[in-house]
KEBA-364657 format. One record per residue: x, y, z of N, C-alpha, C, O in turn. Coordinates in Angstrom, 2 decimals, padded with zeros to 5 digits, always signed. Example, Ala and Ser with C-alpha at 12.3 -4.5 7.8 and 13.67 -1.06 7.14 Angstrom:
2
n.X = +013.19 n.Y = -005.69 n.Z = +007.80 ca.X = +012.30 ca.Y = -004.50 ca.Z = +007.80 c.X = +013.20 c.Y = -003.30 c.Z = +007.80 o.X = +014.24 o.Y = -003.32 o.Z = +008.46 .
n.X = +012.85 n.Y = -002.25 n.Z = +007.08 ca.X = +013.67 ca.Y = -001.06 ca.Z = +007.14 c.X = +012.90 c.Y = +000.03 c.Z = +007.87 o.X = +013.41 o.Y = +001.14 o.Z = +008.04 .
This chain:
113
n.X = +000.75 n.Y = -001.05 n.Z = -000.06 ca.X = -000.20 ca.Y = +000.37 ca.Z = +000.35 c.X = +000.96 c.Y = +001.23 c.Z = -000.13 o.X = +000.93 o.Y = +002.08 o.Z = -001.02 .
n.X = +001.98 n.Y = +000.85 n.Z = +000.63 ca.X = +002.74 ca.Y = +001.93 ca.Z = +001.23 c.X = +003.21 c.Y = +002.82 c.Z = -000.71 o.X = +002.97 o.Y = +003.96 o.Z = -001.10 .
n.X = +003.91 n.Y = +001.64 n.Z = -001.42 ca.X = +004.09 ca.Y = +002.06 ca.Z = -002.67 c.X = +003.28 c.Y = +002.80 c.Z = -003.72 o.X = +003.65 o.Y = +003.60 o.Z = -004.58 .
n.X = +001.78 n.Y = +002.23 n.Z = -003.35 ca.X = +000.94 ca.Y = +003.00 ca.Z = -004.12 c.X = +000.52 c.Y = +004.14 c.Z = -003.64 o.X = -000.27 o.Y = +004.88 o.Z = -004.24 .
n.X = +001.03 n.Y = +004.39 n.Z = -002.44 ca.X = +000.36 ca.Y = +006.34 ca.Z = -001.98 c.X = +001.84 c.Y = +007.36 c.Z = -002.59 o.X = +001.98 o.Y = +008.59 o.Z = -002.58 .
n.X = +002.71 n.Y = +006.38 n.Z = -003.02 ca.X = +003.85 ca.Y = +007.16 ca.Z = -003.20 c.X = +004.61 c.Y = +007.91 c.Z = -002.26 o.X = +004.94 o.Y = +009.09 o.Z = -002.25 .
n.X = +004.89 n.Y = +006.57 n.Z = -001.14 ca.X = +005.71 ca.Y = +007.15 ca.Z = -000.08 c.X = +006.97 c.Y = +006.12 c.Z = -000.12 o.X = +007.11 o.Y = +005.14 o.Z = +000.61 .
n.X = +007.63 n.Y = +006.47 n.Z = -000.89 ca.X = +008.99 ca.Y = +006.22 ca.Z = -001.34 c.X = +010.10 c.Y = +006.11 c.Z = -000.87 o.X = +010.85 o.Y = +005.16 o.Z = -001.08 .
n.X = +010.44 n.Y = +007.51 n.Z = +000.13 ca.X = +011.40 ca.Y = +007.38 ca.Z = +001.08 c.X = +010.89 c.Y = +006.32 c.Z = +002.19 o.X = +011.62 o.Y = +005.44 o.Z = +002.66 .
n.X = +009.56 n.Y = +006.53 n.Z = +002.52 ca.X = +009.21 ca.Y = +005.64 ca.Z = +003.98 c.X = +009.46 c.Y = +004.14 c.Z = +003.46 o.X = +010.09 o.Y = +003.37 o.Z = +004.18 .
n.X = +008.96 n.Y = +003.70 n.Z = +002.20 ca.X = +009.83 ca.Y = +002.31 ca.Z = +002.20 c.X = +010.77 c.Y = +002.41 c.Z = +001.85 o.X = +011.15 o.Y = +001.30 o.Z = +001.49 .
n.X = +011.70 n.Y = +003.34 n.Z = +001.66 ca.X = +013.45 ca.Y = +002.89 ca.Z = +001.54 c.X = +013.63 c.Y = +002.86 c.Z = +002.58 o.X = +014.01 o.Y = +001.74 o.Z = +002.92 .
n.X = +013.53 n.Y = +004.05 n.Z = +003.93 ca.X = +013.61 ca.Y = +004.16 ca.Z = +005.12 c.X = +013.28 c.Y = +002.62 c.Z = +005.52 o.X = +014.26 o.Y = +001.88 o.Z = +005.60 .
n.X = +012.23 n.Y = +002.17 n.Z = +005.73 ca.X = +011.97 ca.Y = +000.97 ca.Z = +005.98 c.X = +012.43 c.Y = -000.15 c.Z = +006.02 o.X = +012.45 o.Y = -000.87 o.Z = +007.02 .
n.X = +013.04 n.Y = -000.53 n.Z = +004.45 ca.X = +013.90 ca.Y = -001.82 ca.Z = +003.82 c.X = +014.90 c.Y = -001.14 c.Z = +004.81 o.X = +014.67 o.Y = -001.62 o.Z = +005.91 .
n.X = +015.75 n.Y = -000.36 n.Z = +004.87 ca.X = +016.60 ca.Y = -000.08 ca.Z = +005.25 c.X = +017.46 c.Y = -000.25 c.Z = +006.77 o.X = +018.66 o.Y = -000.32 o.Z = +007.05 .
n.X = +016.03 n.Y = -000.30 n.Z = +007.67 ca.X = +015.84 ca.Y = -000.70 ca.Z = +008.96 c.X = +015.67 c.Y = -002.32 c.Z = +009.29 o.X = +015.88 o.Y = -002.96 o.Z = +010.32 .
n.X = +015.26 n.Y = -002.65 n.Z = +008.14 ca.X = +015.01 ca.Y = -004.10 ca.Z = +008.27 c.X = +013.56 c.Y = -004.55 c.Z = +008.84 o.X = +013.29 o.Y = -005.57 o.Z = +009.49 .
n.X = +012.64 n.Y = -003.44 n.Z = +008.40 ca.X = +011.59 ca.Y = -003.22 ca.Z = +009.58 c.X = +010.35 c.Y = -003.34 c.Z = +007.84 o.X = +009.25 o.Y = -002.81 o.Z = +008.00 .
n.X = +010.55 n.Y = -003.83 n.Z = +006.76 ca.X = +009.64 ca.Y = -003.87 ca.Z = +005.63 c.X = +008.73 c.Y = -004.39 c.Z = +005.92 o.X = +007.61 o.Y = -003.88 o.Z = +005.93 .
n.X = +009.12 n.Y = -006.04 n.Z = +006.33 ca.X = +007.95 ca.Y = -006.88 ca.Z = +006.60 c.X = +006.71 c.Y = -006.67 c.Z = +007.32 o.X = +005.54 o.Y = -006.94 o.Z = +007.06 .
n.X = +007.59 n.Y = -005.85 n.Z = +008.79 ca.X = +006.87 ca.Y = -005.78 ca.Z = +010.00 c.X = +005.96 c.Y = -004.25 c.Z = +009.61 o.X = +004.78 o.Y = -004.17 o.Z = +009.97 .
n.X = +006.28 n.Y = -003.67 n.Z = +009.23 ca.X = +005.57 ca.Y = -002.55 ca.Z = +009.02 c.X = +004.39 c.Y = -002.30 c.Z = +007.89 o.X = +003.27 o.Y = -001.84 o.Z = +008.09 .
n.X = +005.11 n.Y = -002.85 n.Z = +006.32 ca.X = +004.18 ca.Y = -002.71 ca.Z = +005.19 c.X = +003.32 c.Y = -004.19 c.Z = +005.20 o.X = +002.75 o.Y = -004.41 o.Z = +004.13 .
n.X = +003.17 n.Y = -005.19 n.Z = +006.20 ca.X = +002.61 ca.Y = -006.06 ca.Z = +006.04 c.X = +000.74 c.Y = -005.38 c.Z = +005.97 o.X = +000.39 o.Y = -004.43 o.Z = +006.67 .
n.X = +000.16 n.Y = -005.82 n.Z = +005.38 ca.X = -001.40 ca.Y = -005.39 ca.Z = +005.57 c.X = -002.54 c.Y = -006.04 c.Z = +006.65 o.X = -003.70 o.Y = -005.75 o.Z = +006.95 .
n.X = -001.26 n.Y = -007.38 n.Z = +007.17 ca.X = -003.22 ca.Y = -008.15 ca.Z = +007.74 c.X = -001.72 c.Y = -007.89 c.Z = +009.33 o.X = -001.63 o.Y = -008.86 o.Z = +010.09 .
n.X = -000.97 n.Y = -006.93 n.Z = +009.56 ca.X = -000.61 ca.Y = -006.54 ca.Z = +010.83 c.X = -001.47 c.Y = -005.85 c.Z = +011.56 o.X = -002.12 o.Y = -004.86 o.Z = +011.22 .
n.X = -001.44 n.Y = -006.55 n.Z = +012.81 ca.X = -002.07 ca.Y = -005.44 ca.Z = +013.96 c.X = -001.80 c.Y = -003.92 c.Z = +014.20 o.X = -001.96 o.Y = -003.32 o.Z = +015.26 .
n.X = -001.45 n.Y = -003.50 n.Z = +013.24 ca.X = -000.61 ca.Y = -001.75 ca.Z = +013.63 c.X = -000.94 c.Y = -000.80 c.Z = +013.14 o.X = -002.00 o.Y = -000.91 o.Z = +012.52 .
n.X = -000.52 n.Y = +000.06 n.Z = +013.14 ca.X = -001.04 ca.Y = +001.61 ca.Z = +012.23 c.X = -000.05 c.Y = +002.20 c.Z = +012.16 o.X = +000.65 o.Y = +002.35 o.Z = +013.16 .
n.X = +000.26 n.Y = +002.69 n.Z = +010.96 ca.X = +001.34 ca.Y = +003.52 ca.Z = +010.41 c.X = +000.60 c.Y = +004.85 c.Z = +010.25 o.X = -000.47 o.Y = +005.21 o.Z = +009.77 .
n.X = +001.56 n.Y = +005.39 n.Z = +010.81 ca.X = +001.53 ca.Y = +007.05 ca.Z = +010.56 c.X = +002.77 c.Y = +007.45 c.Z = +009.87 o.X = +003.85 o.Y = +007.85 o.Z = +010.30 .
n.X = +002.33 n.Y = +007.24 n.Z = +008.71 ca.X = +003.43 ca.Y = +007.30 ca.Z = +007.16 c.X = +003.93 c.Y = +008.86 c.Z = +006.61 o.X = +003.33 o.Y = +009.40 o.Z = +005.68 .
n.X = +004.98 n.Y = +009.46 n.Z = +007.23 ca.X = +005.30 ca.Y = +010.60 ca.Z = +007.11 c.X = +005.38 c.Y = +010.34 c.Z = +005.25 o.X = +005.62 o.Y = +009.42 o.Z = +004.47 .
n.X = +005.05 n.Y = +011.68 n.Z = +005.22 ca.X = +004.85 ca.Y = +011.79 ca.Z = +003.30 c.X = +006.13 c.Y = +012.07 c.Z = +002.82 o.X = +006.93 o.Y = +012.42 o.Z = +003.69 .
n.X = +006.76 n.Y = +012.00 n.Z = +001.14 ca.X = +007.91 ca.Y = +011.88 ca.Z = +000.81 c.X = +007.88 c.Y = +013.64 c.Z = +001.03 o.X = +008.95 o.Y = +014.24 o.Z = +001.16 .
n.X = +006.85 n.Y = +014.19 n.Z = +001.05 ca.X = +007.09 ca.Y = +016.21 ca.Z = +001.60 c.X = +007.65 c.Y = +016.20 c.Z = +002.76 o.X = +008.60 o.Y = +016.94 o.Z = +003.04 .
n.X = +007.04 n.Y = +015.24 n.Z = +003.70 ca.X = +007.89 ca.Y = +015.60 ca.Z = +005.14 c.X = +009.17 c.Y = +015.32 c.Z = +005.27 o.X = +009.97 o.Y = +016.06 o.Z = +005.83 .
n.X = +009.54 n.Y = +013.93 n.Z = +004.62 ca.X = +010.13 ca.Y = +014.08 ca.Z = +004.78 c.X = +011.31 c.Y = +014.45 c.Z = +003.77 o.X = +012.41 o.Y = +013.96 o.Z = +004.01 .
n.X = +011.15 n.Y = +015.22 n.Z = +002.71 ca.X = +011.91 ca.Y = +016.12 ca.Z = +001.96 c.X = +012.34 c.Y = +017.24 c.Z = +002.97 o.X = +013.55 o.Y = +017.31 o.Z = +002.73 .
n.X = +012.11 n.Y = +018.07 n.Z = +003.87 ca.X = +012.17 ca.Y = +018.86 ca.Z = +004.80 c.X = +013.76 c.Y = +018.03 c.Z = +005.79 o.X = +014.77 o.Y = +018.58 o.Z = +006.22 .
n.X = +013.47 n.Y = +017.01 n.Z = +005.81 ca.X = +014.82 ca.Y = +016.62 ca.Z = +006.67 c.X = +016.19 c.Y = +016.70 c.Z = +005.98 o.X = +016.40 o.Y = +016.10 o.Z = +004.93 .
n.X = +017.31 n.Y = +017.63 n.Z = +006.75 ca.X = +018.02 ca.Y = +017.84 ca.Z = +006.35 c.X = +019.47 c.Y = +016.22 c.Z = +005.57 o.X = +020.07 o.Y = +015.54 o.Z = +006.40 .
n.X = +019.60 n.Y = +016.07 n.Z = +004.62 ca.X = +020.48 ca.Y = +015.40 ca.Z = +003.78 c.X = +021.09 c.Y = +014.79 c.Z = +004.48 o.X = +020.91 o.Y = +013.57 o.Z = +004.34 .
n.X = +022.18 n.Y = +015.27 n.Z = +005.66 ca.X = +022.94 ca.Y = +014.28 ca.Z = +006.27 c.X = +022.33 c.Y = +013.71 c.Z = +007.45 o.X = +022.86 o.Y = +012.88 o.Z = +008.18 .
n.X = +020.75 n.Y = +014.38 n.Z = +007.64 ca.X = +020.38 ca.Y = +013.54 ca.Z = +008.92 c.X = +019.78 c.Y = +011.98 c.Z = +008.36 o.X = +019.63 o.Y = +010.92 o.Z = +008.97 .
n.X = +019.54 n.Y = +012.33 n.Z = +007.10 ca.X = +019.27 ca.Y = +011.11 ca.Z = +006.65 c.X = +019.86 c.Y = +010.09 c.Z = +006.33 o.X = +019.38 o.Y = +008.95 o.Z = +006.40 .
n.X = +021.05 n.Y = +010.40 n.Z = +005.92 ca.X = +022.59 ca.Y = +009.87 ca.Z = +005.85 c.X = +022.84 c.Y = +009.13 c.Z = +006.77 o.X = +023.36 o.Y = +008.02 o.Z = +006.68 .
n.X = +022.45 n.Y = +009.71 n.Z = +007.83 ca.X = +023.28 ca.Y = +009.50 ca.Z = +009.16 c.X = +022.29 c.Y = +008.15 c.Z = +009.49 o.X = +022.77 o.Y = +007.04 o.Z = +009.71 .
n.X = +020.75 n.Y = +008.46 n.Z = +009.50 ca.X = +020.14 ca.Y = +007.53 ca.Z = +009.73 c.X = +020.02 c.Y = +005.90 c.Z = +008.69 o.X = +019.77 o.Y = +004.77 o.Z = +009.13 .
n.X = +020.20 n.Y = +006.18 n.Z = +007.65 ca.X = +020.68 ca.Y = +005.09 ca.Z = +006.48 c.X = +021.98 c.Y = +004.23 c.Z = +006.79 o.X = +022.24 o.Y = +003.11 o.Z = +006.34 .
n.X = +022.63 n.Y = +004.86 n.Z = +007.51 ca.X = +023.96 ca.Y = +004.19 ca.Z = +007.50 c.X = +023.76 c.Y = +003.79 c.Z = +009.40 o.X = +024.82 o.Y = +003.75 o.Z = +010.02 .
n.X = +022.72 n.Y = +003.56 n.Z = +010.06 ca.X = +022.48 ca.Y = +003.56 ca.Z = +011.52 c.X = +021.10 c.Y = +002.78 c.Z = +011.27 o.X = +019.99 o.Y = +003.32 o.Z = +011.31 .
n.X = +021.29 n.Y = +001.78 n.Z = +011.07 ca.X = +019.84 ca.Y = +001.11 ca.Z = +011.24 c.X = +019.24 c.Y = +001.10 c.Z = +012.23 o.X = +018.02 o.Y = +001.21 o.Z = +012.13 .
n.X = +019.82 n.Y = +000.96 n.Z = +013.54 ca.X = +019.07 ca.Y = +000.70 ca.Z = +014.80 c.X = +018.48 c.Y = +002.00 c.Z = +015.19 o.X = +017.37 o.Y = +002.05 o.Z = +015.74 .
n.X = +019.21 n.Y = +003.11 n.Z = +014.92 ca.X = +018.71 ca.Y = +004.35 ca.Z = +015.16 c.X = +017.33 c.Y = +004.55 c.Z = +014.20 o.X = +016.33 o.Y = +005.10 o.Z = +014.65 .
n.X = +017.38 n.Y = +004.13 n.Z = +013.08 ca.X = +016.62 ca.Y = +004.48 ca.Z = +012.20 c.X = +015.16 c.Y = +003.53 c.Z = +012.79 o.X = +014.10 o.Y = +003.89 o.Z = +013.30 .
n.X = +015.57 n.Y = +002.54 n.Z = +012.54 ca.X = +014.42 ca.Y = +001.49 ca.Z = +013.67 c.X = +013.80 c.Y = +001.82 c.Z = +014.34 o.X = +012.63 o.Y = +001.51 o.Z = +014.11 .
n.X = +014.01 n.Y = +002.56 n.Z = +015.45 ca.X = +013.84 ca.Y = +003.71 ca.Z = +017.00 c.X = +012.93 c.Y = +004.51 c.Z = +016.04 o.X = +011.74 o.Y = +004.19 o.Z = +016.11 .
n.X = +013.30 n.Y = +005.67 n.Z = +014.97 ca.X = +012.90 ca.Y = +006.57 ca.Z = +014.81 c.X = +011.26 c.Y = +005.85 c.Z = +013.57 o.X = +010.25 o.Y = +006.52 o.Z = +013.36 .
n.X = +011.43 n.Y = +004.93 n.Z = +013.19 ca.X = +010.27 ca.Y = +003.96 ca.Z = +012.43 c.X = +009.25 c.Y = +004.01 c.Z = +013.50 o.X = +008.23 o.Y = +004.70 o.Z = +013.41 .
n.X = +009.63 n.Y = +003.08 n.Z = +014.78 ca.X = +009.09 ca.Y = +002.86 ca.Z = +015.62 c.X = +007.98 c.Y = +004.14 c.Z = +016.28 o.X = +006.88 o.Y = +003.94 o.Z = +016.79 .
n.X = +008.34 n.Y = +004.80 n.Z = +016.18 ca.X = +007.62 ca.Y = +006.47 ca.Z = +016.84 c.X = +006.38 c.Y = +006.89 c.Z = +015.70 o.X = +005.59 o.Y = +007.80 o.Z = +015.96 .
n.X = +006.31 n.Y = +006.18 n.Z = +014.51 ca.X = +005.50 ca.Y = +006.24 ca.Z = +013.63 c.X = +003.96 c.Y = +004.76 c.Z = +013.77 o.X = +002.88 o.Y = +004.72 o.Z = +013.17 .
n.X = +004.59 n.Y = +003.73 n.Z = +014.89 ca.X = +003.54 ca.Y = +002.95 ca.Z = +014.32 c.X = +002.92 c.Y = +002.99 c.Z = +016.20 o.X = +003.51 o.Y = +003.06 o.Z = +017.27 .
n.X = +001.47 n.Y = +002.92 n.Z = +015.81 ca.X = +000.75 ca.Y = +002.20 ca.Z = +016.95 c.X = +000.93 c.Y = +000.84 c.Z = +016.86 o.X = +001.22 o.Y = +000.22 o.Z = +015.84 .
n.X = +000.67 n.Y = +000.25 n.Z = +018.32 ca.X = +000.77 ca.Y = -001.19 ca.Z = +018.40 c.X = -000.72 c.Y = -002.05 c.Z = +017.87 o.X = -000.86 o.Y = -003.28 o.Z = +017.87 .
n.X = -001.54 n.Y = -001.25 n.Z = +017.53 ca.X = -002.81 ca.Y = -001.47 ca.Z = +017.50 c.X = -003.60 c.Y = -000.74 c.Z = +015.97 o.X = -003.05 o.Y = +000.20 o.Z = +015.39 .
n.X = -005.04 n.Y = -001.38 n.Z = +015.43 ca.X = -005.50 ca.Y = -001.09 ca.Z = +014.34 c.X = -006.24 c.Y = +000.46 c.Z = +015.08 o.X = -006.79 o.Y = +000.47 o.Z = +016.18 .
n.X = -006.07 n.Y = +001.75 n.Z = +014.12 ca.X = -006.97 ca.Y = +002.65 ca.Z = +014.43 c.X = -007.18 c.Y = +003.22 c.Z = +013.40 o.X = -006.35 o.Y = +003.76 o.Z = +012.66 .
n.X = -008.67 n.Y = +003.11 n.Z = +013.24 ca.X = -009.61 ca.Y = +003.72 ca.Z = +012.25 c.X = -009.21 c.Y = +004.99 c.Z = +011.75 o.X = -008.63 o.Y = +005.64 o.Z = +012.62 .
n.X = -009.33 n.Y = +005.61 n.Z = +010.61 ca.X = -009.08 ca.Y = +007.41 ca.Z = +010.52 c.X = -010.36 c.Y = +007.55 c.Z = +011.43 o.X = -010.08 o.Y = +008.17 o.Z = +012.45 .
n.X = -011.47 n.Y = +007.22 n.Z = +011.39 ca.X = -012.42 ca.Y = +007.93 ca.Z = +011.40 c.X = -012.73 c.Y = +007.99 c.Z = +013.04 o.X = -013.75 o.Y = +008.58 o.Z = +013.41 .
n.X = -011.81 n.Y = +007.35 n.Z = +014.02 ca.X = -011.88 ca.Y = +007.50 ca.Z = +015.27 c.X = -010.65 c.Y = +008.02 c.Z = +015.98 o.X = -010.32 o.Y = +007.88 o.Z = +017.15 .
n.X = -009.95 n.Y = +008.76 n.Z = +014.81 ca.X = -008.92 ca.Y = +009.24 ca.Z = +015.16 c.X = -009.54 c.Y = +010.97 c.Z = +015.64 o.X = -010.57 o.Y = +011.44 o.Z = +015.16 .
n.X = -008.70 n.Y = +011.69 n.Z = +016.63 ca.X = -009.65 ca.Y = +012.88 ca.Z = +017.30 c.X = -007.93 c.Y = +014.00 c.Z = +017.58 o.X = -006.85 o.Y = +013.89 o.Z = +018.17 .
n.X = -008.68 n.Y = +015.02 n.Z = +016.67 ca.X = -007.62 ca.Y = +016.43 ca.Z = +017.02 c.X = -006.87 c.Y = +016.34 c.Z = +018.38 o.X = -007.58 o.Y = +016.09 o.Z = +019.35 .
n.X = -005.81 n.Y = +016.48 n.Z = +018.55 ca.X = -004.68 ca.Y = +016.33 ca.Z = +019.30 c.X = -004.46 c.Y = +015.23 c.Z = +020.30 o.X = -003.84 o.Y = +015.35 o.Z = +021.35 .
n.X = -005.21 n.Y = +013.87 n.Z = +019.74 ca.X = -005.06 ca.Y = +012.66 ca.Z = +020.68 c.X = -003.74 c.Y = +012.57 c.Z = +020.79 o.X = -002.86 o.Y = +013.30 o.Z = +020.34 .
n.X = -003.68 n.Y = +011.60 n.Z = +021.45 ca.X = -002.16 ca.Y = +011.14 ca.Z = +022.00 c.X = -001.85 c.Y = +009.82 c.Z = +021.61 o.X = -002.73 o.Y = +009.15 o.Z = +022.15 .
n.X = -001.29 n.Y = +009.24 n.Z = +021.14 ca.X = -001.26 ca.Y = +007.75 ca.Z = +020.81 c.X = +000.06 c.Y = +007.29 c.Z = +021.07 o.X = +001.12 o.Y = +007.81 o.Z = +020.72 .
n.X = -000.09 n.Y = +006.40 n.Z = +021.63 ca.X = +001.09 ca.Y = +005.35 ca.Z = +022.48 c.X = +001.74 c.Y = +004.47 c.Z = +020.86 o.X = +001.16 o.Y = +004.02 o.Z = +019.87 .
n.X = +002.79 n.Y = +004.54 n.Z = +021.14 ca.X = +004.00 ca.Y = +004.10 ca.Z = +019.77 c.X = +004.79 c.Y = +002.63 c.Z = +020.15 o.X = +005.05 o.Y = +002.20 o.Z = +021.28 .
n.X = +005.06 n.Y = +002.06 n.Z = +018.93 ca.X = +005.96 ca.Y = +001.56 ca.Z = +019.33 c.X = +007.30 c.Y = +001.54 c.Z = +020.00 o.X = +007.89 o.Y = +000.55 o.Z = +020.45 .
n.X = +007.78 n.Y = +003.17 n.Z = +020.01 ca.X = +008.24 ca.Y = +003.95 ca.Z = +020.87 c.X = +008.27 c.Y = +003.90 c.Z = +022.04 o.X = +007.91 o.Y = +004.99 o.Z = +022.48 .
n.X = +008.60 n.Y = +002.96 n.Z = +023.10 ca.X = +007.65 ca.Y = +003.05 ca.Z = +024.64 c.X = +008.07 c.Y = +004.15 c.Z = +025.55 o.X = +007.97 o.Y = +004.14 o.Z = +026.78 .
n.X = +008.72 n.Y = +005.43 n.Z = +024.50 ca.X = +009.58 ca.Y = +006.22 ca.Z = +025.56 c.X = +008.65 c.Y = +007.77 c.Z = +024.76 o.X = +008.87 o.Y = +008.95 o.Z = +025.05 .
n.X = +007.77 n.Y = +007.33 n.Z = +023.91 ca.X = +007.52 ca.Y = +008.55 ca.Z = +023.20 c.X = +005.87 c.Y = +008.09 c.Z = +023.06 o.X = +005.58 o.Y = +006.89 o.Z = +023.13 .
n.X = +004.63 n.Y = +009.32 n.Z = +022.82 ca.X = +003.72 ca.Y = +009.43 ca.Z = +022.39 c.X = +003.49 c.Y = +010.28 c.Z = +020.94 o.X = +004.05 o.Y = +011.37 o.Z = +020.85 .
n.X = +002.80 n.Y = +009.85 n.Z = +020.00 ca.X = +002.32 ca.Y = +010.65 ca.Z = +018.57 c.X = +001.24 c.Y = +011.51 c.Z = +018.94 o.X = +000.15 o.Y = +011.19 o.Z = +019.42 .
n.X = +001.76 n.Y = +012.81 n.Z = +018.62 ca.X = +000.00 ca.Y = +013.74 ca.Z = +018.94 c.X = -000.21 c.Y = +013.93 c.Z = +017.35 o.X = +000.49 o.Y = +014.40 o.Z = +016.46 .
n.X = -001.35 n.Y = +013.42 n.Z = +017.38 ca.X = -002.57 ca.Y = +013.69 ca.Z = +015.66 c.X = -003.14 c.Y = +014.82 c.Z = +015.81 o.X = -003.61 o.Y = +015.25 o.Z = +016.86 .
n.X = -003.11 n.Y = +015.50 n.Z = +014.48 ca.X = -003.49 ca.Y = +016.98 ca.Z = +014.46 c.X = -004.48 c.Y = +016.71 c.Z = +013.37 o.X = -004.07 o.Y = +015.99 o.Z = +012.47 .
n.X = -005.49 n.Y = +017.07 n.Z = +013.29 ca.X = -006.61 ca.Y = +016.98 ca.Z = +012.27 c.X = -007.47 c.Y = +018.10 c.Z = +011.83 o.X = -008.23 o.Y = +018.62 o.Z = +012.64 .
n.X = -007.41 n.Y = +018.42 n.Z = +010.86 ca.X = -007.94 ca.Y = +019.99 ca.Z = +010.06 c.X = -008.20 c.Y = +019.71 c.Z = +008.93 o.X = -007.57 o.Y = +018.82 o.Z = +008.36 .
n.X = -009.34 n.Y = +020.50 n.Z = +008.22 ca.X = -009.39 ca.Y = +020.99 ca.Z = +006.87 c.X = -010.10 c.Y = +020.06 c.Z = +006.37 o.X = -010.40 o.Y = +019.01 o.Z = +006.95 .
n.X = -010.52 n.Y = +020.52 n.Z = +004.88 ca.X = -012.05 ca.Y = +019.63 ca.Z = +004.34 c.X = -011.02 c.Y = +019.17 c.Z = +003.36 o.X = -010.05 o.Y = +019.93 o.Z = +003.42 .
n.X = -010.84 n.Y = +018.16 n.Z = +002.44 ca.X = -010.89 ca.Y = +017.22 ca.Z = +002.72 c.X = -009.90 c.Y = +016.74 c.Z = +004.43 o.X = -008.75 o.Y = +017.14 o.Z = +004.26 .
n.X = -010.00 n.Y = +016.25 n.Z = +005.49 ca.X = -009.09 ca.Y = +016.34 ca.Z = +006.41 c.X = -007.59 c.Y = +015.99 c.Z = +005.95 o.X = -007.17 o.Y = +015.33 o.Z = +005.01 .
n.X = -006.96 n.Y = +016.66 n.Z = +006.93 ca.X = -005.28 ca.Y = +016.34 ca.Z = +006.95 c.X = -004.91 c.Y = +016.24 c.Z = +007.70 o.X = -004.78 o.Y = +017.27 o.Z = +008.36 .
n.X = -004.32 n.Y = +014.72 n.Z = +008.39 ca.X = -003.60 ca.Y = +014.58 ca.Z = +009.07 c.X = -002.16 c.Y = +014.69 c.Z = +009.42 o.X = -001.24 o.Y = +014.68 o.Z = +008.60 .
n.X = -002.04 n.Y = +014.81 n.Z = +010.84 ca.X = -000.82 ca.Y = +015.73 ca.Z = +010.67 c.X = -000.39 c.Y = +014.71 c.Z = +012.18 o.X = -001.17 o.Y = +014.56 o.Z = +013.12 .
n.X = +000.93 n.Y = +014.13 n.Z = +012.12 ca.X = +001.74 ca.Y = +014.22 ca.Z = +013.35 c.X = +002.83 c.Y = +015.29 c.Z = +014.15 o.X = +003.62 o.Y = +015.95 o.Z = +013.46 .
n.X = +002.83 n.Y = +015.35 n.Z = +014.77 ca.X = +003.82 ca.Y = +016.11 ca.Z = +015.43 c.X = +004.00 c.Y = +017.34 c.Z = +014.17 o.X = +005.13 o.Y = +017.64 o.Z = +013.79 .
n.X = +002.88 n.Y = +017.92 n.Z = +013.64 ca.X = +003.20 ca.Y = +018.76 ca.Z = +012.42 c.X = +003.65 c.Y = +018.65 c.Z = +011.28 o.X = +003.60 o.Y = +019.54 o.Z = +010.43 .
n.X = +004.38 n.Y = +017.00 n.Z = +011.08 ca.X = +004.41 ca.Y = +016.57 ca.Z = +009.91 c.X = +002.99 c.Y = +015.97 c.Z = +009.53 o.X = +002.14 o.Y = +015.39 o.Z = +010.21 .
n.X = +003.08 n.Y = +016.49 n.Z = +007.66 ca.X = +001.86 ca.Y = +016.06 ca.Z = +007.39 c.X = +001.81 c.Y = +014.48 c.Z = +007.09 o.X = +002.85 o.Y = +013.94 o.Z = +006.71 .
n.X = +000.89 n.Y = +013.89 n.Z = +007.22 ca.X = +000.93 ca.Y = +012.16 ca.Z = +006.90 c.X = -000.10 c.Y = +011.34 c.Z = +006.22 o.X = -001.30 o.Y = +011.55 o.Z = +006.03 .
n.X = +000.54 n.Y = +010.54 n.Z = +005.95 ca.X = -000.73 ca.Y = +009.94 ca.Z = +005.11 c.X = -001.00 c.Y = +008.57 c.Z = +006.25 o.X = -000.06 o.Y = +007.88 o.Z = +006.66 .
n.X = -002.44 n.Y = +008.33 n.Z = +006.65 ca.X = -003.07 ca.Y = +007.35 ca.Z = +007.83 c.X = -002.81 c.Y = +005.99 c.Z = +007.26 o.X = -003.52 o.Y = +005.78 o.Z = +006.27 .
n.X = -002.06 n.Y = +005.06 n.Z = +007.55 ca.X = -002.41 ca.Y = +003.38 ca.Z = +006.89 c.X = -002.92 c.Y = +002.84 c.Z = +008.01 o.X = -002.75 o.Y = +003.33 o.Z = +009.13 .
n.X = -003.71 n.Y = +001.58 n.Z = +007.73 ca.X = -004.09 ca.Y = +000.66 ca.Z = +008.32 c.X = -004.03 c.Y = -000.45 c.Z = +007.75 o.X = -004.43 o.Y = -001.46 o.Z = +008.33 .
């Protein structure tokens, strides 16, 4: 699904972190809050290179974008805090506009369940 939504940077990073099967499996009981290519384009190149060269740090960052359960978009609420696979952090969802735009910590994202 991520490939069909033009989330190529996310797919590249998930693959580099060795999490491809776990995060892109549509039967998994997870919700991935997927940063768009546009959101990733705002990350400095040296930061992306650091992450690509450090799979453990990259995996930890990506886990911050994954909720350990299915969360249908219609059940999300503005300013909702969601526990993630990164047990040290929660993700804040911001919703606004028509059609609804979902953001996590102010980065535009695509909600994948």
